DRENGUDREN-808184 format. One record per residue (C-alpha): residue number from 1; residue in one letter; x, y, z. Coordinates in Angstrom, 2 decimals. Layout:
BEGIN
resi,resn,u,v,w
NUM,a,X,Y,Z;
...
# end
This chain:
BEGIN
resi,resn,u,v,w
1,m,55.45,145.54,157.13;
2,a,53.66,147.08,160.07;
3,r,50.70,145.13,161.36;
4,r,47.29,146.66,162.14;
5,k,47.32,149.04,165.10;
6,k,44.52,149.64,167.57;
7,a,44.52,153.42,167.12;
8,k,43.20,154.82,163.80;
9,p,46.19,156.12,161.78;
10,e,46.50,159.49,160.14;
11,e,45.68,159.88,156.46;
12,s,48.45,158.37,154.34;
13,g,48.01,160.56,151.23;
14,k,46.13,163.51,149.77;
15,l,44.00,163.73,146.67;
16,k,45.27,166.01,143.97;
17,g,43.18,168.68,142.41;
18,a,41.62,170.22,145.53;
19,c,39.26,173.02,144.51;
20,d,38.00,176.18,146.15;
21,g,34.35,176.57,147.01;
22,s,31.89,174.55,149.04;
23,t,30.54,172.51,146.11;
24,v,34.01,171.35,145.11;
25,a,34.88,170.66,148.73;
26,d,31.72,168.58,149.15;
27,a,32.57,166.62,146.00;
28,a,36.10,166.03,147.25;
29,r,34.80,164.72,150.57;
30,f,32.34,162.54,148.71;
31,y,35.00,160.93,146.47;
32,r,37.42,160.61,149.35;
33,a,34.74,158.79,151.31;
34,l,34.12,156.48,148.35;
35,i,37.80,155.59,148.11;
36,e,38.14,155.03,151.83;
37,k,34.98,152.90,152.05;
38,a,35.47,150.90,148.82;
39,g,36.10,147.14,149.23;
40,d,38.60,147.06,146.39;
41,v,42.11,148.35,147.07;
42,i,43.04,151.48,145.09;
43,t,46.75,152.01,144.50;
44,l,48.69,154.82,142.75;
45,l,52.20,154.19,141.38;
46,d,54.80,156.58,140.06;
47,r,56.94,155.98,136.98;
48,d,59.27,153.73,138.99;
49,c,56.27,151.62,140.07;
50,k,56.62,152.82,143.66;
51,i,53.46,153.15,145.73;
52,t,52.41,156.77,146.33;
53,f,48.88,156.10,147.57;
54,l,47.09,153.07,149.01;
55,s,43.44,153.01,150.07;
56,p,42.48,151.81,153.57;
57,a,40.86,148.67,152.11;
58,i,44.32,147.09,152.17;
59,t,43.92,146.64,155.91;
60,d,40.78,144.54,155.48;
61,v,42.29,142.57,152.61;
62,l,45.81,141.80,153.89;
63,g,45.81,142.97,157.53;
64,y,48.47,145.71,157.05;
65,y,48.08,149.53,157.23;
66,p,48.59,151.59,154.06;
67,e,51.68,153.44,155.33;
68,s,53.53,150.13,155.44;
69,y,53.59,150.17,151.62;
70,i,54.12,153.88,150.82;
71,g,57.38,154.49,148.93;
72,r,57.98,150.80,148.25;
73,k,58.04,149.00,144.91;
74,v,54.68,147.50,144.08;
75,t,56.33,144.11,143.48;
76,v,57.87,143.91,146.96;
77,g,56.35,141.00,148.86;
78,i,54.89,139.27,145.79;
79,h,55.32,135.49,145.80;
80,a,58.65,134.49,144.27;
81,e,56.96,132.39,141.57;
82,d,54.90,135.41,140.40;
83,r,57.41,138.25,140.92;
84,a,59.36,138.16,137.63;
85,r,56.21,138.02,135.51;
86,v,54.46,140.84,137.39;
87,t,57.61,143.02,137.47;
88,e,58.02,142.72,133.69;
89,n,54.37,143.57,133.02;
90,f,54.34,146.61,135.36;
91,a,57.55,147.89,133.77;
92,q,55.94,147.64,130.34;
93,c,52.80,149.33,131.69;
94,a,54.89,152.26,133.00;
95,q,56.46,152.76,129.58;
96,t,53.29,152.54,127.50;
97,r,50.65,155.27,127.49;
98,e,47.09,154.18,128.28;
99,w,48.39,150.62,128.88;
100,v,45.81,148.41,130.54;
101,s,46.70,145.01,131.98;
102,m,45.18,142.44,134.29;
103,e,47.48,140.59,136.66;
104,r,47.02,137.77,139.16;
105,f,49.60,137.18,141.86;
106,r,50.02,136.20,145.50;
107,l,50.63,138.57,148.42;
108,p,51.26,137.65,152.06;
109,h,48.51,138.24,154.64;
110,a,49.31,139.36,158.15;
111,d,48.27,135.89,159.40;
112,g,51.06,134.31,157.35;
113,n,48.92,132.89,154.53;
114,w,49.20,133.76,150.85;
115,r,46.24,135.52,149.26;
116,w,45.55,135.61,145.54;
117,m,45.05,139.17,144.25;
118,e,43.69,140.32,140.89;
119,t,44.88,143.81,139.79;
120,r,43.74,145.91,136.86;
121,a,46.47,148.45,136.07;
122,k,46.15,151.46,133.74;
123,n,48.87,153.95,132.79;
124,l,47.53,157.47,133.59;
125,l,50.92,159.10,134.05;
126,d,50.13,161.64,131.32;
127,d,46.72,162.47,132.81;
128,e,47.07,165.95,134.42;
129,d,44.52,165.07,137.13;
130,v,46.09,161.73,138.12;
131,r,49.70,161.53,136.90;
132,a,50.06,157.94,138.19;
133,i,49.53,154.32,137.32;
134,l,46.09,153.47,138.69;
135,c,45.63,149.95,140.10;
136,i,42.33,148.47,141.27;
137,t,42.95,145.27,143.29;
138,r,40.60,142.70,144.77;
139,d,41.02,139.49,146.76;
140,v,40.23,136.49,144.50;
141,t,41.57,133.78,146.81;
142,e,38.22,132.02,147.14;
143,a,37.55,132.21,143.42;
144,r,41.05,130.85,142.78;
145,r,40.42,128.01,145.21;
146,l,37.19,127.08,143.46;
147,e,38.92,127.32,140.09;
148,h,41.70,125.06,141.35;
149,q,39.18,122.54,142.66;
150,l,37.41,122.58,139.32;
151,n,40.69,122.03,137.47;
152,e,41.59,119.19,139.84;
153,a,38.16,117.62,139.37;
154,e,38.59,117.90,135.61;
155,r,42.01,116.26,135.84;
156,l,40.78,113.38,137.98;
157,a,37.60,112.85,135.97;
158,g,39.32,113.26,132.60;
159,f,37.19,116.11,131.28;
160,g,37.44,119.86,130.73;
161,h,35.10,122.78,130.17;
162,w,34.99,125.59,127.64;
163,r,32.95,128.70,126.84;
164,w,32.41,130.31,123.46;
165,a,30.99,133.80,123.72;
166,k,28.92,134.94,120.78;
167,g,31.08,137.05,118.50;
168,a,34.34,135.69,119.95;
169,p,36.68,134.07,117.42;
170,s,37.04,130.84,119.41;
171,p,36.07,129.17,122.66;
172,t,38.08,129.75,125.81;
173,w,39.45,126.42,127.02;
174,s,39.99,125.27,130.58;
175,e,43.20,123.61,131.67;
176,g,41.24,120.36,131.74;
177,v,40.69,120.48,127.97;
178,a,44.40,121.09,127.39;
179,k,45.21,118.27,129.80;
180,i,43.16,115.60,128.04;
181,l,44.78,116.66,124.76;
182,d,48.31,116.57,126.28;
183,r,48.87,120.17,125.21;
184,p,50.09,123.21,127.17;
185,a,47.17,125.49,127.97;
186,a,48.94,128.35,126.18;
187,s,49.07,126.32,122.94;
188,m,45.30,125.94,122.64;
189,p,44.21,127.81,119.46;
190,s,42.34,131.07,119.98;
191,g,41.91,132.41,116.45;
192,g,38.92,132.26,114.17;
193,d,40.28,129.16,112.44;
194,w,40.78,127.25,115.68;
195,y,38.86,124.24,114.38;
196,a,41.26,123.89,111.42;
197,d,44.17,123.54,113.86;
198,l,42.37,121.34,116.37;
199,v,39.68,119.17,114.73;
200,h,40.17,116.24,112.37;
201,p,39.44,117.26,108.74;
202,d,36.65,114.70,108.43;
203,d,34.90,116.05,111.55;
204,r,35.34,119.83,111.13;
205,n,32.26,120.63,109.07;
206,e,29.94,118.58,111.25;
207,l,31.24,120.03,114.54;
208,l,31.28,123.64,113.35;
209,s,27.80,123.26,111.86;
210,k,26.47,121.94,115.18;
211,f,28.09,124.81,117.07;
212,l,26.51,127.39,114.76;
213,d,23.12,125.64,114.91;
214,a,23.29,125.66,118.72;
215,f,23.82,129.45,118.69;
216,e,20.66,129.83,116.63;
217,t,18.35,127.12,117.96;
218,r,19.29,126.87,121.68;
219,e,19.29,123.06,121.25;
220,t,21.64,121.04,123.39;
221,l,24.72,119.91,121.48;
222,l,26.05,116.38,121.89;
223,c,28.60,114.90,119.50;
224,t,31.92,113.05,119.37;
225,s,34.77,114.40,117.24;
226,r,38.49,113.79,116.84;
227,f,40.78,116.46,118.29;
228,l,44.52,116.76,117.64;
229,a,46.60,115.98,120.74;
230,g,50.08,117.18,121.61;
231,d,51.67,113.94,120.35;
232,d,50.10,114.48,116.89;
233,s,47.59,111.68,117.44;
234,y,43.85,112.23,117.41;
235,r,41.70,111.74,120.51;
236,y,37.97,111.10,120.45;
237,i,36.38,113.95,122.45;
238,k,32.72,113.86,123.43;
239,t,31.32,117.40,123.48;
240,y,28.23,118.36,125.49;
241,a,27.13,122.03,125.27;
242,y,24.17,124.22,126.16;
243,a,23.22,127.82,125.43;
244,e,23.88,130.53,128.04;
245,p,21.39,133.44,127.73;
246,d,22.49,137.03,128.20;
247,a,20.64,139.84,130.02;
248,r,18.32,140.36,127.06;
249,g,17.35,136.69,126.95;
250,e,19.35,136.08,123.80;
251,i,22.08,133.47,123.42;
252,g,25.23,135.07,124.70;
253,a,27.53,132.06,124.75;
254,l,27.82,128.29,124.47;
255,v,29.10,126.54,127.57;
256,g,30.15,122.95,127.39;
257,l,32.09,119.97,128.68;
258,a,34.71,117.98,126.80;
259,e,35.42,114.34,127.76;
260,d,38.10,112.04,126.39;
261,v,36.32,108.89,125.19;
262,t,39.15,107.55,123.00;
263,q,39.47,104.24,124.83;
264,e,35.71,103.77,124.86;
265,v,35.42,104.45,121.12;
266,l,38.41,102.26,120.24;
267,a,37.07,99.45,122.43;
268,r,33.65,99.74,120.82;
269,e,35.16,99.72,117.33;
270,a,37.31,96.70,118.22;
271,l,34.23,94.94,119.60;
272,e,32.28,95.74,116.46;
273,r,35.11,94.42,114.29;
274,s,35.36,91.31,116.44;
275,e,31.59,90.78,116.33;
276,a,31.60,91.25,112.56;
277,k,34.48,88.80,112.17;
278,y,32.93,86.13,114.36;
279,r,29.50,86.68,112.82;
280,l,31.06,86.15,109.40;
281,m,32.78,83.02,110.65;
282,a,29.53,81.75,112.17;
283,e,27.55,82.49,109.03;
284,e,30.11,80.92,106.70;
285,a,30.95,77.91,108.88;
286,s,29.76,74.50,107.72;
287,d,29.11,73.46,111.33;
288,i,25.93,74.62,113.06;
289,i,26.52,77.16,115.85;
290,h,23.92,77.69,118.59;
291,h,23.70,80.36,121.28;
292,i,21.45,79.14,124.10;
293,s,20.10,80.96,127.17;
294,p,20.09,79.41,130.69;
295,d,16.36,78.61,130.32;
296,a,17.14,76.55,127.17;
297,r,15.90,79.15,124.68;
298,i,17.86,79.08,121.43;
299,l,18.89,82.69,120.89;
300,y,20.88,82.23,117.71;
301,v,21.33,79.54,115.07;
302,s,23.84,79.92,112.26;
303,p,22.51,79.77,108.67;
304,s,24.37,76.48,108.09;
305,v,21.49,74.66,109.82;
306,e,19.55,74.88,106.59;
307,g,22.35,73.31,104.56;
308,v,22.95,70.52,107.07;
309,l,19.45,69.70,108.29;
310,g,17.18,71.44,105.80;
311,y,15.41,73.63,108.40;
312,a,15.23,77.43,108.46;
313,p,17.12,78.93,111.46;
314,e,13.95,80.34,113.01;
315,s,12.06,77.03,112.90;
316,v,13.63,75.74,116.15;
317,n,13.82,78.24,119.03;
318,h,13.92,76.04,122.14;
319,f,15.90,72.98,123.19;
320,g,12.68,71.19,124.14;
321,k,11.40,71.60,120.60;
322,f,14.82,70.53,119.33;
323,l,14.38,67.18,121.11;
324,d,11.25,66.50,119.03;
325,f,13.51,65.86,116.03;
326,v,15.92,63.53,117.89;
327,h,15.64,59.76,117.35;
328,q,13.51,58.22,120.10;
329,d,16.33,55.85,121.11;
330,d,18.63,58.82,121.79;
331,v,16.20,61.32,123.40;
332,k,16.51,60.10,126.98;
333,r,20.32,60.00,126.89;
334,l,20.59,63.44,125.28;
335,h,18.03,65.03,127.64;
336,s,19.61,63.63,130.80;
337,g,23.08,64.69,129.65;
338,f,21.82,68.21,128.92;
339,e,20.11,68.48,132.33;
340,a,23.33,67.45,134.12;
341,f,25.29,69.90,131.99;
342,l,22.92,72.77,132.93;
343,r,23.42,72.08,136.63;
344,e,27.20,72.01,136.89;
345,g,28.92,71.00,133.67;
346,q,31.52,72.98,131.77;
347,m,31.41,70.94,128.57;
348,l,29.11,68.35,127.04;
349,r,30.03,66.30,123.97;
350,t,27.49,63.83,122.67;
351,d,26.32,62.18,119.46;
352,y,22.77,61.30,118.45;
353,r,20.51,60.79,115.47;
354,f,18.50,63.75,114.20;
355,k,15.67,63.78,111.70;
356,h,16.43,65.66,108.49;
357,k,13.67,67.74,106.94;
358,d,13.29,65.18,104.13;
359,g,12.56,62.46,106.72;
360,h,15.78,60.43,107.08;
361,f,17.88,60.32,110.24;
362,m,21.48,61.48,110.28;
363,w,24.16,61.27,112.94;
364,l,25.15,64.56,114.60;
365,e,27.88,65.39,117.11;
366,t,27.29,68.37,119.43;
367,t,29.83,70.04,121.71;
368,m,28.40,72.46,124.29;
369,r,30.40,74.84,126.45;
370,a,29.00,76.74,129.43;
371,v,29.74,80.38,130.24;
372,r,29.22,80.84,133.97;
373,e,29.23,83.73,136.44;
374,a,31.83,83.95,139.21;
375,n,29.36,82.25,141.57;
376,g,28.88,79.33,139.17;
377,a,25.48,80.42,137.86;
378,l,24.96,79.63,134.19;
379,k,25.14,82.73,131.99;
380,e,24.86,81.27,128.48;
381,i,25.71,78.24,126.35;
382,v,27.59,78.10,123.08;
383,s,27.36,74.89,121.08;
384,m,28.72,73.55,117.80;
385,t,27.04,70.74,115.89;
386,r,28.43,68.86,112.91;
387,d,27.26,66.12,110.59;
388,m,29.10,62.91,111.50;
389,s,27.04,60.47,109.44;
390,e,29.98,59.45,107.24;
391,r,32.30,59.13,110.21;
392,k,29.73,57.07,112.07;
393,k,29.33,54.86,109.03;
394,h,33.10,54.26,108.91;
395,e,33.19,53.65,112.68;
396,l,30.47,51.01,112.37;
397,q,32.32,49.41,109.45;
398,l,35.56,49.38,111.43;
399,m,33.76,47.95,114.44;
400,e,32.28,45.17,112.32;
401,a,35.66,44.49,110.71;
402,r,37.35,44.38,114.12;
403,e,34.71,42.01,115.44;
404,r,35.18,39.77,112.39;
405,a,38.96,39.86,112.82;
406,e,38.69,39.10,116.53;
407,a,36.28,36.27,115.80;
408,a,38.66,34.88,113.15;
409,n,41.59,35.18,115.56;
410,r,39.64,33.40,118.28;
411,t,38.70,30.69,115.78;
412,k,42.36,30.32,114.77;
413,s,43.47,30.19,118.40;
414,r,40.79,27.61,119.25;
415,f,41.80,25.58,116.20;
416,l,45.49,25.59,117.12;
417,a,44.73,24.86,120.74;
418,n,42.51,21.94,119.77;
419,m,45.13,20.70,117.32;
420,s,47.71,20.30,120.09;
421,h,47.30,16.54,120.34;
422,e,47.02,15.97,116.58;
423,l,50.25,17.91,115.85;
424,r,52.36,16.61,118.70;
425,t,51.49,12.89,118.29;
426,p,53.07,12.40,114.83;
427,l,56.05,14.56,115.80;
428,n,56.69,12.46,118.86;
429,a,56.63,9.37,116.66;
430,i,59.09,10.94,114.21;
431,i,61.42,11.97,117.01;
432,g,61.17,8.59,118.75;
433,f,61.75,6.43,115.67;
434,s,64.58,8.67,114.39;
435,d,66.20,8.36,117.80;
436,m,66.00,4.56,117.54;
437,l,67.54,4.67,114.07;
438,k,70.28,7.02,115.26;
439,l,71.16,4.63,118.12;
440,e,70.88,1.54,115.79;
441,m,68.90,-0.23,118.50;
442,f,67.92,-3.14,116.23;
443,g,71.15,-3.50,114.31;
444,k,73.44,-1.68,111.99;
445,l,71.85,0.49,109.32;
446,g,74.62,-0.29,106.90;
447,n,75.69,2.95,105.31;
448,p,76.98,5.59,107.81;
449,r,74.97,8.24,105.99;
450,y,71.77,6.64,107.31;
451,v,72.95,7.34,110.86;
452,e,73.73,10.97,109.95;
453,y,70.32,11.35,108.29;
454,a,68.55,9.83,111.29;
455,q,70.35,12.31,113.55;
456,l,69.29,15.26,111.34;
457,i,65.69,13.97,111.33;
458,n,65.79,13.76,115.11;
459,q,67.20,17.31,115.52;
460,s,64.74,18.79,113.03;
461,g,61.84,17.05,114.72;
462,g,62.93,18.42,118.08;
463,l,63.16,21.95,116.73;
464,l,59.78,21.58,115.05;
465,l,58.24,20.27,118.28;
466,d,59.63,23.26,120.22;
467,l,58.23,25.61,117.60;
468,i,54.83,23.97,117.63;
469,s,54.81,23.95,121.42;
470,d,55.50,27.70,121.52;
471,i,52.84,28.42,118.92;
472,l,50.32,26.25,120.70;
473,d,51.10,27.83,124.06;
474,m,50.66,31.33,122.58;
475,s,47.41,30.26,120.92;
476,k,46.11,28.83,124.18;
477,i,46.99,32.04,126.01;
478,e,45.29,34.20,123.35;
479,a,42.24,31.92,123.36;
480,g,42.09,32.05,127.14;
481,k,42.56,28.30,127.40;
482,y,45.97,28.22,129.02;
483,d,45.31,27.02,132.54;
484,l,47.94,27.53,135.18;
485,h,48.46,24.64,137.53;
486,r,49.69,26.52,140.56;
487,e,51.58,24.77,143.29;
488,l,54.11,25.65,145.94;
489,i,57.43,25.30,144.15;
490,d,61.09,25.24,145.08;
491,v,62.79,28.13,143.28;
492,t,66.19,26.38,143.36;
493,d,64.79,23.30,141.59;
494,v,63.18,25.37,138.84;
495,v,66.34,27.39,138.19;
496,t,68.56,24.28,138.27;
497,q,66.34,22.41,135.80;
498,a,66.33,25.34,133.34;
499,t,70.11,25.89,133.48;
500,k,70.83,22.18,132.94;
501,m,68.87,22.27,129.68;
502,v,71.14,25.00,128.22;
503,a,74.39,24.03,129.94;
504,g,75.46,21.79,127.04;
505,r,75.03,24.54,124.44;
506,a,76.83,27.00,126.71;
507,d,79.83,24.67,127.08;
508,t,79.92,24.03,123.33;
509,t,80.17,27.77,122.56;
510,g,82.63,28.46,125.38;
511,l,80.28,30.52,127.58;
512,q,80.54,30.96,131.34;
513,l,77.15,30.20,132.97;
514,s,76.60,31.30,136.57;
515,v,73.66,31.11,139.00;
516,k,73.07,33.11,142.18;
517,i,69.96,32.76,144.37;
518,e,69.59,34.98,147.45;
519,d,68.73,33.21,150.68;
520,e,65.72,35.46,151.17;
521,a,64.46,34.47,147.70;
522,k,64.88,30.76,148.52;
523,a,62.67,31.21,151.57;
524,l,59.81,32.87,149.67;
525,p,56.65,30.74,149.24;
526,v,56.29,30.94,145.47;
527,f,52.90,29.64,144.35;
528,a,53.16,29.25,140.56;
529,d,52.95,26.91,137.57;
530,s,56.27,25.03,137.66;
531,r,56.24,24.17,133.94;
532,a,55.42,27.77,132.94;
533,l,58.12,29.22,135.22;
534,t,60.67,26.75,133.82;
535,q,59.68,27.71,130.29;
536,i,60.14,31.41,131.15;
537,l,63.70,30.80,132.37;
538,l,64.50,28.41,129.53;
539,n,63.41,30.92,126.87;
540,l,65.46,33.70,128.47;
541,l,68.54,31.49,128.85;
542,s,68.22,30.19,125.28;
543,n,68.16,33.74,123.92;
544,a,71.13,34.75,126.11;
545,v,73.21,31.77,124.95;
546,k,72.24,32.24,121.30;
547,f,73.18,35.94,121.17;
548,t,76.37,35.83,123.30;
549,p,79.68,35.38,121.43;
550,t,82.27,32.78,122.43;
551,g,83.97,33.59,125.72;
552,g,81.03,35.62,127.01;
553,k,79.08,35.31,130.24;
554,v,75.46,34.40,131.00;
555,s,74.13,34.75,134.55;
556,v,70.92,34.00,136.46;
557,n,70.16,36.01,139.61;
558,v,67.10,35.43,141.80;
559,l,66.17,38.26,144.17;
560,a,63.42,38.95,146.72;
561,t,61.34,42.11,146.13;
562,e,58.65,43.89,148.15;
563,s,55.87,42.18,146.21;
564,g,57.43,38.83,145.29;
565,i,60.42,37.33,143.53;
566,r,62.52,38.55,140.60;
567,f,64.40,36.42,138.06;
568,v,67.14,38.29,136.21;
569,v,68.88,36.71,133.20;
570,s,71.86,38.76,131.95;
571,d,74.41,38.28,129.19;
572,t,77.42,40.05,127.69;
573,g,76.15,39.61,124.14;
574,r,75.48,41.87,121.20;
575,g,72.89,44.04,122.93;
576,i,69.77,45.65,121.50;
577,a,69.20,49.24,120.36;
578,k,66.86,51.18,122.67;
579,e,64.38,51.95,119.89;
580,h,63.92,48.20,119.23;
581,i,63.32,47.11,122.83;
582,p,59.52,47.84,122.87;
583,r,59.02,45.49,119.87;
584,l,60.60,42.45,121.54;
585,a,57.63,41.62,123.75;
586,h,55.38,41.18,120.69;
587,a,54.94,37.84,118.92;
588,f,57.16,37.06,115.90;
589,e,59.32,40.16,116.39;
590,q,63.08,39.81,115.77;
591,v,65.65,42.59,115.74;
592,s,68.89,40.71,115.13;
593,s,70.87,41.85,112.07;
594,d,72.53,38.43,111.84;
595,a,70.60,36.37,109.27;
596,e,71.88,33.06,110.62;
597,l,70.82,33.87,114.17;
598,s,67.41,35.11,112.96;
599,k,66.78,31.76,111.27;
600,q,67.25,29.97,114.59;
601,g,64.05,31.36,116.13;
602,t,60.49,32.48,115.48;
603,g,60.43,35.61,117.64;
604,l,57.98,33.99,120.07;
605,g,60.36,33.59,123.02;
606,l,60.01,36.95,124.76;
607,a,56.35,37.28,123.76;
608,l,55.67,33.95,125.44;
609,v,57.69,35.03,128.50;
610,r,55.64,38.22,128.78;
611,s,52.33,36.36,128.43;
612,l,53.26,33.69,130.99;
613,a,54.50,36.32,133.44;
614,e,51.27,38.32,133.06;
615,l,49.21,35.16,133.63;
616,h,50.97,34.97,137.00;
617,g,50.18,38.66,137.63;
618,g,53.78,39.66,136.94;
619,q,55.70,41.65,134.36;
620,i,59.00,41.79,132.47;
621,l,61.58,44.56,132.06;
622,i,64.20,44.58,129.28;
623,e,67.40,46.62,129.59;
624,s,70.08,46.53,126.94;
625,e,73.02,48.41,125.42;
626,i,74.70,47.75,122.08;
627,d,77.90,45.64,122.40;
628,k,77.54,45.48,126.19;
629,g,74.76,42.98,126.68;
630,t,71.16,42.53,127.74;
631,s,69.37,42.03,131.05;
632,v,65.76,40.74,131.27;
633,s,63.95,40.84,134.62;
634,v,60.76,38.88,135.35;
635,d,58.78,39.75,138.47;
636,i,56.41,37.12,139.86;
637,p,54.24,38.22,142.79;
638,v,53.98,36.04,145.85;
639,e,50.29,35.35,146.54;
640,r,50.46,34.66,150.23;
641,g,46.73,34.14,150.62;
642,a,46.68,31.49,147.91;
643,v,49.68,29.76,149.48;
644,q,47.96,29.59,152.85;
645,a,44.80,28.24,151.21;
646,a,46.80,25.53,149.45;
647,q,48.43,24.49,152.71;
# end
């Protein structure tokens, strides 16, 4: 296409129908001047849609001279995205008499930019005075830009606009309306029954009635209705409309905005359902629910307060007034706890006595939880209060029963501890005299059976003395009367003494007894009760020998640890199931399945070991595996400061 030239070109076409006479000539000049001066571009096309005439306005609109287009197809140069549509419509226009169409398409400007053009075409090929397709074209680029900006704003903001001219069958919808409904713009209904295709059946009458009222009353329309979306779901659309007056001051159209508020409506409905559910729960709950403001005002009290305390919900509206009903012995504690909770607490749980409406006090338990802002400021408090009078009554009864049981146990322990001398004295006499009879120190007893009986009396007395000694030691420990006589001891002597006392039984049952004491352990200054430490080792060795079959092994290992000394007694005996190990450190517990072995003890051995070790500040550890043996470790701390003081 030729660009604009500096010199004014010759006329590119001639008007048909030139007439003779000055009046006709003047009229022709007048109309020619109008065409040449008009801002809109006037174009004439033949039956093949080729340009036969183009007004000079084309130069101002696109920067090209008219002769650049003469003889060319009208669709030449149209943007590729618009060309097929425009070509089809112009072809149909050329074939249809009196056809009128409105087209929008893009044409290139001389500066290289695309300009949006709007053309009104009319088929006047059969008109004797024209014999052409008449096109009136104007530049609508700016209008298109504004329309695009509006559509983009609608898309980003999630709304659309519409206009319903009075007398028109339906509103005209913007692309924004189609967008929020996920529908193609071309699918938006345009017939007189548009609302039947678009609006939910339950909302149609209301919406249509409001539209019709707005046409008559000029009142602003604001309502929310459900519109059918492209996925066959319904969207909640808020409609805001106002009347647009025409030139006569009458209502010519309704203009409005449509906004998708589906999420807002669904969220509100969910909130209302949630509020209704929780309100029902609060009103039906047996516990009392309070909603409290940061300044201690009681905003809400559930109706259960009347059933629990006898007061109407509105009778107490502030925490300060609430305290007036609290027992005077509990007021200070409750008030101080609440003040601390207001400052920085997240939860407060407390119990107190509260005066019932009929005058008696009842025990209540209240749990308060704070709702705070991001900066820690208190926003609100939610509390739950329940009647715990029965539970408190049972707690007091249990406390009294426990105190009575503990008192009885202490009495028993004191009794057994005090009976130590009275029980041991006659047993020592029995053991001593039976020993004399067994040895026939003052002559023959006569019948050999007497010697056997004396031996049985002596053995039974010894077993009974051991049993009584263990019971008395446990009783003393429980009563807090077992006094340790600490001294600096030789570990080797203690271990040797304990092993000698079980060596005979080990030899009798064919057991291998071994002892290993590390040099570092021998050098440790152990400050302990020698008799108690010996008893610990003796009890462990006795158990190991008793529960190890013939041919087995029993060993004693003494090791130095970071905090003291460790005695480890191991055997290759029957072993203990893991689930039974925790029971062994308790008094009178036995886990052996062998009835004969169970009869040989009271179950006090390991319990006494644990208690004596703990008196020294130590502890025991039991490790065992069925059919592989057991290992018991006793740790005794080395109290270096006490050793130095003793020296």
